[in-house]
C-alpha positions in Angstrom: 48.7 8.0 16.7 46.2 9.0 14.3 45.5 12.4 13.1 42.8 14.5 13.1 42.6 14.8 9.4 42.7 11.2 9.1 40.1 11.0 11.7 37.8 13.4 9.8 38.5 11.5 6.6 37.6 8.1 7.9 34.4 9.7 9.9 33.6 11.0 6.4 33.9 7.5 4.6 31.8 5.9 7.4 28.8 8.4 6.9 29.0 8.1 3.3 28.8 4.0 3.7 25.9 4.6 6.4 24.0 6.7 3.8 24.3 3.8 1.3 23.3 1.8 3.7 20.1 3.8 5.1 19.3 4.1 0.9 19.4 0.2 0.4 17.2 -0.5 3.3 14.6 2.4 2.2 14.8 0.4 -1.3 14.1 -3.1 0.5 11.3 -1.4 2.3 9.9 0.0 -1.0 9.8 -3.8 -2.1 8.3 -5.5 0.4 5.9 -3.4 1.9 2.6 -3.7 1.1 0.7 -0.6 0.4 1.5 2.2 -1.9 1.4 5.3 1.0 3.9 3.2 2.9 6.3 2.5 -0.1 6.0 6.2 -0.6 7.2 7.1 2.9 10.1 4.4 2.8 11.2 5.7 -0.2 11.2 9.4 0.7 12.3 9.2 4.2 15.3 6.9 3.7 16.2 8.3 0.3 16.3 11.8 2.0 18.0 10.4 5.3 20.5 8.3 3.2 21.5 10.4 0.2 21.8 13.6 3.3 23.9 11.1 5.3 26.2 10.2 2.1 26.6 13.9 1.2 27.7 14.9 4.4 30.4 12.2 4.5 31.4 13.2 0.9 31.6 16.9 2.2 34.2 15.5 5.1 36.1 13.4 2.3 36.0 16.4 -0.2 39.5 18.3 -0.8 38.3 21.3 -2.8 36.0 23.9 -2.1 34.1 23.9 -5.3 32.8 20.4 -4.8 31.9 20.7 -1.3 29.6 23.9 -2.1 28.1 21.8 -4.8 27.5 19.1 -2.3 25.9 21.9 -0.2 23.5 22.9 -3.1 22.7 19.3 -3.4 21.7 19.2 0.4 19.5 22.0 -0.2 18.0 20.8 -3.0 17.0 17.2 -1.1 15.9 18.9 1.6 13.6 21.3 -0.4 12.1 18.8 -3.0 12.2 15.2 -0.8 9.3 16.0 1.4 7.4 17.8 -1.5 7.7 15.2 -3.7 6.6 12.6 -1.3 3.3 14.7 -0.5 2.6 15.2 -4.1 2.7 11.4 -5.1 0.6 10.5 -1.8 -2.0 13.1 -2.5 -2.3 12.0 -6.0 -2.5 8.6 -5.1 -5.4 8.9 -2.8 -7.1 11.3 -5.5 -6.7 8.4 -7.9 -8.0 5.6 -5.4 -11.2 8.1 -4.3 -11.6 8.2 -8.1 -11.2 4.9 -8.9 -14.0 4.1 -5.9 -16.3 6.0 -7.7 -16.2 9.1 -5.5 -15.5 12.9 -6.1 
């Protein structure tokens, strides 16, 4: 019979692999999508979701408290910065597109 600690570790590996899979498909979407804004969307949403899933999996795998605390800090930074960066890049692209078209 499998123990609870083995189950948690296996689930952590599953979450880490799932996060890498999500990041891979986000990068693939950035290559195949036609528009710049949809590429930003694929990059920010899949990147944030995949990295958060991987971080949660690594938290379940981690042995020490110090590594777990560092991963929680990375999760907080990702939650704060990922939507902000996507918004700023999208807004700057829209302003650039309007400037290039001749509008103010």
